[in-house]
C-alpha positions in Angstrom: 0.1 -0.1 0.0 1.4 3.8 -1.0 2.1 5.9 1.5 -0.4 9.1 1.4 1.0 12.6 0.7 -1.1 15.0 0.7 -0.7 18.3 -0.8 -1.8 21.3 0.6 -1.9 24.6 -1.7 -2.4 28.5 -1.8 -4.7 30.3 -1.5 -6.1 30.3 -5.5 -7.6 26.6 -5.8 -5.9 23.6 -7.4 -9.1 23.0 -9.1 -9.6 26.1 -11.2 -9.7 24.7 -15.1 -6.5 25.4 -17.3 -5.0 27.7 -14.5 -1.3 27.8 -14.1 -2.3 26.7 -10.2 -4.2 23.4 -11.7 -1.4 22.6 -13.9 1.7 22.8 -11.5 -0.2 21.2 -8.6 -1.2 18.4 -11.2 2.9 17.9 -11.9 3.5 17.8 -8.7 0.7 15.1 -8.1 2.1 13.1 -10.6 5.5 13.3 -9.9 4.8 11.9 -6.8 2.7 9.0 -7.6 5.2 8.5 -9.6 7.5 7.9 -7.2 5.3 5.2 -5.1 3.1 7.7 -3.3 -0.5 8.4 -3.3 -0.7 12.3 -3.8 -3.3 14.0 -3.6 -4.0 17.9 -3.7 -6.3 19.1 -1.1 -8.7 22.2 -1.6 -10.0 24.6 1.0 -13.9 25.8 2.2 -13.8 29.0 0.1 -11.9 27.4 -2.7 -13.8 26.3 -6.1 -13.6 22.1 -5.3 -13.1 19.4 -7.6 -16.6 19.5 -8.1 -16.6 23.1 -9.4 -18.7 24.8 -6.4 -17.1 27.3 -3.8 -18.6 26.7 -0.6 -18.0 29.5 1.5 -15.2 31.6 2.0 -11.4 31.1 2.7 -10.6 31.6 6.6 -7.6 29.4 8.5 -9.7 27.8 10.8 -12.2 26.1 8.0 -9.0 25.0 5.8 -7.6 23.2 9.1 -10.8 21.5 10.5 -10.9 20.6 6.8 -7.9 19.2 6.1 -8.0 17.9 10.0 -11.0 15.5 8.8 -9.0 14.3 5.9 -6.2 12.7 7.5 -8.3 11.8 10.1 -10.3 9.2 7.6 -7.1 7.5 7.1 -4.8 7.0 10.6 -2.0 5.7 9.0 1.5 7.8 8.7 2.0 10.5 5.6 4.0 12.9 4.3 3.3 16.3 2.6 3.8 19.3 0.4 2.8 22.7 1.3 2.6 25.8 -1.1 2.2 29.1 0.6 -0.7 29.4 2.6 -0.4 26.0 2.6 2.2 26.2 4.7 0.6 27.6 7.7 -1.9 25.2 7.8 1.3 21.9 7.4 2.6 23.7 10.0 0.0 23.7 12.5 -0.6 20.5 11.7 2.4 19.2 11.8 2.2 20.2 15.6 -1.3 17.7 15.8 0.3 15.2 13.5 3.6 14.6 14.4 4.4 11.4 15.6 2.4 10.1 11.9 4.6 12.4 9.7 7.2 10.5 7.4 8.7 13.9 6.0 6.9 17.2 5.2 8.1 20.1 2.5 7.4 23.6 3.1 7.7 25.3 -0.1 7.7 29.1 0.0 5.5 29.2 3.1 3.4 32.3 3.2 4.8 35.2 6.2 2.7 36.7 8.2 3.4 40.3 6.8 2.5 39.2 3.5 -0.7 37.2 4.4 -2.2 41.0 6.1 -0.6 43.3 3.6 -2.2 41.8 1.0 -5.8 40.2 2.5 -6.1 43.2 4.7 -4.4 46.7 3.5 -4.3 45.7 -0.4 -7.8 43.8 -0.2 -8.4 45.1 -3.8 -6.5 43.2 -5.7 -8.4 40.0 -5.0 -11.5 41.1 -6.9 -12.6 39.0 -9.0 -11.2 36.0 -7.7 -13.5 33.8 -8.1 -13.4 33.8 -11.5 -9.7 34.7 -12.0 -8.4 32.1 -9.3 -11.1 30.1 -8.0 -11.3 31.4 -4.8 -13.9 33.7 -2.3 -11.6 35.8 0.2 -12.2 38.7 2.6 -9.7 40.2 5.3 -11.7 37.7 7.4 -8.8 35.4 6.0 -6.3 36.9 8.9 -9.2 35.5 11.9 -7.9 33.4 14.0 -4.8 32.9 11.8 -1.5 31.4 13.5 1.5 32.8 11.5 4.1 30.3 10.1 6.6 32.0 12.5 5.1 30.9 15.3 4.0 27.0 14.6 7.3 26.4 13.3 9.1 27.6 16.7 7.8 24.1 17.9 8.7 21.7 15.6 12.4 21.2 16.3 12.3 17.7 16.3 10.0 17.4 12.9 11.2 15.3 9.7 10.6 18.6 8.2 12.2 21.0 5.7 12.1 24.8 3.8 12.3 25.6 0.6 11.7 28.6 -2.4 13.3 29.7 -5.3 14.9 32.8 -6.0 12.9 34.2 -8.5 9.6 33.6 -6.1 7.6 37.5 -7.1 5.8 37.3 -4.3 7.8 36.5 -1.0 12.1 37.6 -1.1 14.5 35.2 -0.9 15.6 36.4 2.7 12.9 35.3 4.1 13.8 31.6 4.0 17.2 32.3 6.1 14.4 33.8 8.8 12.0 30.8 8.9 15.6 28.4 9.3 16.7 30.8 11.9 13.4 29.7 14.1 13.9 26.2 13.2 16.3 23.6 12.9 14.6 22.6 9.9 17.1 22.1 6.2 16.5 25.4 4.2 17.4 25.6 0.2 17.0 28.0 -2.4 16.6 26.7 -5.7 18.0 29.5 -8.0 15.9 31.1 -11.1 12.6 29.1 -9.4 9.1 31.2 -8.9 6.6 31.3 -6.7 4.8 28.8 -8.9 7.0 26.6 -10.3 5.4 25.6 -14.2 6.4 22.7 -15.3 7.1 24.3 -18.7 9.6 26.7 -16.9 13.3 26.0 -17.4 13.8 25.9 -13.9 11.5 23.8 -13.1 13.6 20.6 -13.6 15.8 21.9 -10.3 12.7 22.3 -8.5 11.6 18.5 -9.9 15.1 17.3 -9.0 15.1 18.6 -5.1 11.3 16.5 -4.6 12.9 13.6 -5.6 15.5 14.4 -3.1 13.0 15.4 -0.1 11.0 12.5 -0.6 13.2 9.6 -1.9 12.0 7.0 -4.9 9.9 4.9 -2.7 8.8 1.2 -4.1 11.2 0.9 -6.0 9.6 3.4 -8.7 
């Protein structure tokens, strides 16, 4: 039986048809499945789901609750790969399920200052996001949010890693060093890789290689 590997996406829906997010997450899922995992891309309440519907709005507490329900349905060890906003969720889940996590990678985890700036101070940037990004988002997304910077400080012994790209257009590369200073996790900056690694980008092989390094081939695949 292949080990479950959960992919926690960023704020934009991974199921928005033909979007760069759907393409990127599908590529990750397919790669990890080829490595012997049972990889599954999740969505959160407030995002367009696999059925094409949006229910509620994106919030930290409901995102966390939904992901816990998914994980609790299968009481076995698991791995995870998180992107941006998904890092906030994954860090909290790691504190709850520490004994069951085999390994995990936080890719370009979202710092609290960026969440606050984009979703409170510059909320207008999300106007029309249901159509463009497949997400219903308001400033309430920050309500009860536990910052990634806080969560990782209690995960010192967990088998987790940090990474991001040097060409990330959302999060400064210096953020990775800051996260590393708050934790004992290995951290790697991949040159020329952007915030959302795309399969047709020349730098994608670097991202692909790093996933293979972190998760290693299972079952001889």
